[in-house]
C-alpha positions in Angstrom: 107.5 -20.0 79.6 105.8 -16.6 79.6 107.4 -14.7 82.4 104.0 -13.1 83.2 103.3 -16.3 85.2 106.3 -15.7 87.5 105.3 -12.2 88.5 104.0 -11.3 91.9 100.3 -11.4 92.6 100.2 -7.7 93.5 102.2 -6.9 90.4 99.9 -8.8 88.1 96.9 -7.3 89.7 98.3 -3.9 88.8 98.7 -5.0 85.2 95.1 -6.1 85.1 93.8 -2.8 86.6 95.9 -0.8 84.1 94.3 -2.8 81.2 97.6 -4.2 79.9 96.3 -7.7 80.3 92.8 -9.2 80.7 91.8 -11.5 83.5 90.6 -14.0 80.9 93.9 -14.0 79.1 95.7 -14.5 82.4 93.5 -17.4 83.5 93.9 -19.1 80.2 97.7 -18.7 80.5 97.6 -20.3 83.9 95.4 -23.1 82.9 97.6 -23.8 79.9 100.6 -23.8 82.2 98.9 -26.3 84.6 98.1 -28.6 81.6 101.7 -28.5 80.5 103.6 -28.8 83.8 101.3 -30.1 86.5 101.3 -33.8 85.2 105.0 -34.0 86.2 104.6 -32.2 89.5 101.1 -33.1 90.7 100.7 -30.0 92.7 97.2 -28.9 91.6 94.7 -31.7 92.3 91.4 -30.2 91.2 90.5 -27.5 88.7 87.4 -25.5 88.0 88.1 -24.3 84.5 84.7 -23.0 83.4 84.0 -21.3 86.7 87.4 -19.7 86.7 86.9 -18.4 83.1 83.5 -17.0 84.1 85.0 -15.3 87.1 87.7 -13.8 84.9 85.1 -12.5 82.4 83.2 -11.0 85.3 86.4 -9.3 86.5 87.1 -7.9 83.0 83.5 -6.6 82.7 83.7 -5.0 86.2 86.9 -3.1 85.2 85.3 -2.1 81.9 82.4 -0.4 83.6 84.7 1.4 86.1 83.9 -0.7 89.2 86.4 -0.5 92.1 88.9 -3.3 91.9 90.1 -5.2 94.9 93.8 -5.8 95.6 93.7 -9.2 94.0 91.2 -8.4 91.2 91.4 -11.1 88.5 94.4 -12.8 90.0 94.3 -16.7 89.6 95.2 -18.5 92.8 94.9 -21.9 94.5 94.0 -23.0 98.0 95.2 -26.0 100.0 92.8 -28.9 99.6 92.1 -29.0 103.3 90.6 -25.5 103.2 87.0 -25.7 101.9 86.1 -24.3 98.5 82.4 -24.5 97.6 81.7 -27.2 95.0 85.2 -28.7 95.2 86.4 -31.8 97.0 87.9 -31.4 100.5 89.1 -34.9 101.3 92.3 -34.2 103.3 93.8 -36.9 101.2 91.9 -39.7 103.0 90.1 -42.3 100.9 87.3 -42.4 103.5 86.4 -38.9 102.4 87.1 -39.2 98.7 83.6 -38.1 97.7 83.3 -35.2 100.2 82.5 -31.9 98.4 82.5 -28.7 100.3 79.1 -27.0 100.5 80.4 -23.5 101.2 83.6 -21.5 101.2 85.8 -21.3 104.2 85.9 -17.7 105.6 89.4 -17.2 104.1 88.2 -18.2 100.7 85.2 -15.9 100.8 87.5 -13.0 101.7 89.9 -13.8 98.9 87.1 -13.8 96.5 85.9 -10.5 97.9 89.3 -9.1 97.2 88.9 -10.2 93.5 90.9 -13.4 93.5 90.0 -16.1 91.0 90.2 -19.3 93.0 90.6 -21.8 90.2 92.0 -25.0 92.0 93.1 -26.8 95.0 96.5 -28.2 95.8 97.8 -31.5 97.2 98.3 -32.3 100.8 99.8 -35.0 103.1 97.2 -37.5 104.2 95.1 -35.8 106.9 97.6 -33.0 106.8 99.7 -35.1 109.2 103.1 -35.0 107.6 105.5 -32.0 107.2 108.1 -34.2 105.4 106.2 -35.5 102.4 103.1 -34.5 100.3 101.5 -37.8 99.4 98.1 -39.5 100.0 96.1 -42.4 98.6 93.5 -40.0 96.9 95.8 -37.8 94.8 99.2 -39.5 94.9 102.6 -37.8 95.4 103.7 -34.2 94.7 107.3 -33.7 93.8 109.6 -30.8 94.3 109.9 -28.6 91.1 113.6 -28.1 91.8 114.3 -31.8 91.7 111.6 -34.4 91.0 113.4 -37.0 93.2 112.9 -34.7 96.2 110.0 -33.9 98.5 108.3 -30.4 98.4 107.6 -30.9 102.1 104.2 -31.1 103.7 101.5 -30.7 104.4 101.1 -27.7 102.1 103.6 -29.2 99.7 101.2 -29.0 96.7 100.7 -25.3 97.3 104.5 -24.5 97.6 105.3 -26.5 94.5 102.5 -24.8 92.6 103.7 -21.3 93.5 107.3 -22.1 92.7 106.5 -23.7 89.3 104.4 -20.8 88.1 101.1 -22.7 88.4 99.5 -20.2 90.8 100.2 -16.6 91.7 99.2 -17.1 95.4 98.3 -20.0 97.7 96.6 -20.2 101.0 97.8 -23.1 103.3 97.9 -24.0 107.0 100.6 -24.4 109.6 100.4 -26.4 112.8 103.9 -27.9 112.9 105.5 -26.1 110.0 103.2 -27.0 107.2 103.6 -23.6 105.5 107.2 -22.8 106.5 108.8 -26.1 105.7 107.4 -26.5 102.1 108.2 -22.8 101.5 111.8 -23.5 102.4 112.1 -26.7 100.4 110.5 -25.1 97.3 112.2 -21.7 97.5 109.2 -19.5 98.0 107.8 -17.2 100.8 105.4 -18.6 103.4 103.8 -16.9 106.4 102.4 -18.4 109.6 100.5 -15.3 110.9 100.2 -14.4 114.5 98.0 -17.0 116.1 94.3 -16.1 115.8 94.8 -13.5 113.1 93.1 -15.3 110.2 89.8 -17.1 111.0 89.9 -20.9 110.9 86.2 -21.5 110.0 86.0 -23.8 107.1 89.4 -25.4 107.7 88.5 -28.7 109.2 88.4 -32.4 108.3 85.3 -33.7 106.5 82.4 -34.4 108.7 80.2 -32.5 111.2 81.3 -29.0 112.2 84.1 -29.2 114.8 83.4 -28.0 118.3 85.0 -24.8 119.5 88.4 -24.9 121.0 90.6 -22.5 122.8 93.6 -24.3 121.3 93.6 -22.1 118.2 96.9 -20.7 119.2 98.6 -23.8 117.7 97.1 -23.8 114.2 97.2 -20.9 111.7 96.3 -20.5 108.1 98.4 -18.2 105.9 99.7 -17.4 102.4 102.5 -18.7 100.2 103.8 -16.5 97.5 106.8 -15.5 95.3 107.3 -12.2 97.1 107.1 -10.9 100.7 104.9 -8.1 99.5 102.3 -10.6 98.4 102.2 -12.1 101.9 101.2 -8.6 103.1 98.5 -8.2 100.5 97.0 -11.6 101.3 97.1 -11.1 105.0 95.4 -7.7 104.7 92.4 -9.2 102.8 92.0 -12.3 104.9 92.7 -11.3 108.5 90.4 -10.1 111.2 87.6 -11.5 113.4 84.6 -13.4 112.1 81.3 -14.4 113.5 80.3 -12.9 116.8 83.8 -11.5 117.4 83.4 -9.3 114.3 80.5 -7.5 116.1 82.9 -6.4 118.9 86.1 -5.4 117.3 88.0 -4.8 114.0 91.5 -5.7 113.0 94.3 -3.7 111.2 97.7 -4.7 110.2 100.1 -3.0 112.5 102.7 -0.9 110.6 106.3 -2.2 110.4 108.7 -0.9 113.0 111.1 0.3 110.4 111.3 1.0 106.7 115.1 0.7 106.3 117.3 -2.3 106.8 119.8 -0.3 108.7 117.3 0.5 111.4 116.5 -3.2 112.2 118.0 -4.8 115.3 118.2 -8.5 114.4 118.8 -11.6 116.5 120.3 -14.7 114.9 120.5 -18.4 116.0 121.8 -20.6 113.2 122.4 -24.0 114.8 121.7 -26.1 117.8 122.8 -29.7 118.8 119.1 -30.7 119.2 118.5 -30.2 115.4 122.0 -29.8 113.9 121.8 -27.8 110.7 123.4 -29.5 107.7 126.6 -27.9 106.6 125.3 -26.8 103.2 122.3 -25.1 104.7 124.4 -23.6 107.5 126.8 -22.0 105.0 124.0 -20.3 103.1 122.3 -19.0 106.2 125.7 -17.7 107.6 126.4 -15.9 104.3 123.0 -14.4 104.3 123.3 -13.1 107.9 126.8 -11.7 107.1 125.4 -9.9 104.0 122.6 -8.4 106.1 125.1 -7.2 108.6 127.3 -5.7 105.9 124.2 -3.9 104.5 123.7 -2.2 107.9 121.4 -4.3 109.9 122.5 -4.8 113.5 123.1 -8.5 114.1 123.3 -10.0 117.6 123.7 -13.7 117.9 122.2 -15.9 120.6 118.9 -17.1 122.1 116.7 -14.7 124.0 117.0 -14.6 127.8 114.5 -16.9 129.3 114.2 -19.2 126.3 115.1 -22.8 126.8 115.1 -24.0 123.2 115.1 -27.8 124.0 112.6 -27.5 126.8 110.2 -25.3 124.8 110.5 -27.7 121.8 109.5 -30.5 124.1 106.6 -28.4 125.5 105.4 -27.7 121.9 105.4 -31.4 121.3 103.2 -31.9 124.4 100.8 -29.2 123.1 100.6 -30.9 119.7 99.8 -34.2 121.3 97.1 -32.5 123.4 95.7 -30.8 120.3 95.3 -34.2 118.6 93.9 -35.8 121.7 91.3 -33.0 121.8 90.4 -33.7 118.2 90.1 -37.4 118.7 93.3 -38.4 117.1 95.2 -39.6 120.1 93.0 -41.6 122.5 96.0 -42.8 124.5 97.2 -39.3 125.4 97.9 -39.4 129.1 99.2 -36.0 129.7 96.3 -34.3 131.4 98.0 -34.1 134.8 100.7 -32.0 133.2 98.4 -29.6 131.3 98.7 -26.8 133.9 102.5 -27.1 134.0 102.7 -27.1 130.2 100.4 -24.1 129.9 102.6 -22.3 132.4 105.6 -23.1 130.2 103.8 -21.8 127.1 102.9 -18.6 128.7 106.4 -18.2 130.1 107.8 -18.7 126.6 105.4 -16.1 125.2 106.4 -13.6 127.9 110.1 -14.2 127.2 109.6 -13.6 123.5 107.6 -10.4 124.3 110.5 -9.1 126.4 113.0 -10.0 123.6 111.0 -8.1 121.0 110.9 -5.0 123.2 114.6 -4.8 122.3 114.9 -6.7 119.0 112.8 -6.4 115.9 113.1 -9.9 114.4 115.0 -13.1 115.0 116.6 -15.2 112.2 116.9 -19.0 112.4 116.7 -21.9 110.1 113.4 -22.8 108.6 114.6 -26.3 108.1 117.8 -28.1 109.1 118.3 -29.7 105.7 117.4 -28.9 102.1 114.6 -30.9 100.5 115.3 -34.6 100.7 114.4 -37.7 98.8 111.5 -39.9 99.7 112.0 -41.1 103.2 114.0 -44.3 103.7 115.8 -46.0 106.6 118.7 -43.5 106.5 116.5 -40.4 106.5 114.9 -40.4 109.9 117.0 -37.6 111.5 115.4 -34.8 109.6 112.0 -36.2 110.0 112.2 -36.1 113.8 114.2 -32.9 114.0 112.4 -30.6 111.5 110.0 -29.6 114.2 112.7 -28.1 116.5 113.1 -24.9 114.5 109.4 -24.6 113.9 108.4 -25.0 117.5 109.4 -21.7 119.1 107.2 -19.4 117.0 104.3 -21.9 117.1 104.4 -22.3 120.9 104.4 -18.6 121.6 101.9 -17.7 118.8 104.4 -15.5 117.0 104.3 -14.5 113.3 107.0 -16.4 111.4 107.8 -16.6 107.7 110.2 -18.6 105.6 112.0 -16.5 103.0 114.5 -17.7 100.3 118.0 -17.2 101.5 120.0 -18.7 98.6 120.8 -22.1 97.2 123.0 -24.9 98.5 125.9 -26.1 96.4 123.7 -28.8 94.9 121.2 -26.1 93.7 118.4 -26.7 96.1 116.8 -23.7 97.9 117.5 -22.8 101.5 115.0 -20.8 103.6 115.6 -18.5 106.5 112.9 -18.3 109.1 112.1 -14.8 110.3 110.3 -14.5 113.7 108.6 -11.3 114.6 106.7 -9.7 117.5 103.2 -10.9 118.2 100.6 -8.9 116.2 103.4 -7.2 114.3 103.4 -9.4 111.3 104.4 -6.6 108.9 107.6 -6.1 110.8 108.7 -9.6 109.8 107.3 -9.2 106.3 109.0 -5.8 105.7 112.3 -7.2 106.9 112.0 -10.1 104.4 111.1 -7.6 101.7 114.2 -5.5 102.5 116.4 -8.5 102.9 115.6 -9.7 99.4 117.4 -6.7 98.0 120.6 -8.0 99.7 120.3 -11.8 99.7 118.0 -12.3 96.8 114.4 -13.4 96.7 112.5 -16.0 94.7 114.2 -17.5 91.7 112.3 -19.9 89.4 113.2 -23.6 89.5 114.3 -25.5 86.3 110.7 -26.6 85.6 109.7 -23.0 85.4 112.4 -22.0 83.0 
């Protein structure tokens, strides 16, 4: 395939601004790629060809008359089907909502358009976004992993991770409650960021139906980008983060600078295994080699959990919070945990305080993004990873920390392995910059066979 389609979003935007490529040419290349590859992957579930081409023409005309170009000017990208895009279906993979069409863009989509992005399609999801293991639903069917069509891309942003990996999209915006960005990113070998809780507005990310009531439980759910480079995560976060609605009248947001610009200045924690979610030997070997390589390159590596962190207890507390979240949103009428709410909130805040103390001494913590590589469609023998994937996801989510999955290498069978990088609250760029520097040592994105 044309290697243009495997470049970074920021890099291709520079090509467009320099006039070495037109936005229309680029959109046509992407649409041709979708036509050729998507039938075998089923990552992109709805296209807006004509509107994408019109937007590309508008982008070209704007450059021709000397208009100021945004950081994503003319870049074709996709959005998870659960995030509303005006004029496109937002069904959440549920047949009951198969005809639901979004009337307006989600805030994040509006901001991406303002940055110049050409949102040309939406990507597949797990039904009602309720599965981090598979990406399948009765409306659109199953998405497969571009590294191995017998394997899952993960969920629920599985379609987006597969699209980015396979060269079908330069950038994706997804969501993460229980790992729905980080797990697919790991399984598909791309970068995926769950930003600090509350950084990117959630308006327009909701199931079909009447507007959802306000909730103070936004600390659990985040929306964030998936890309082929860490730098693209930074670009996407800069153009989408910040307050909206009444909050925007009171304060503004800026991306805090990274703590360091050199790998040798980073103080790095590492936890690579735990009996509660034992890491498969092939994954563990890749992660161990990656940490050794980072240490050899000059990063200071210190192994062990932070003081005050009870990994099993906090994973259990996160499970409680998730059940409470779904009870609040009407999905778990039998939830009987209300007497324990105060206790669990105390545990959550204690976890956040412990992580804050830890990050006063350390810059990032490395741990598995997943305890296995991507696995086949679930069967009777595959229940362990289903129940244990959440363990490694829980800690950043419970405390509202920024966390990203970055490619760390490939297991002996050829499947990607992701390392999870946790950073200090509101210092997302410290984690992003570490991932960017680490790629020079352990490697970054490599295209799967389907993109060759």
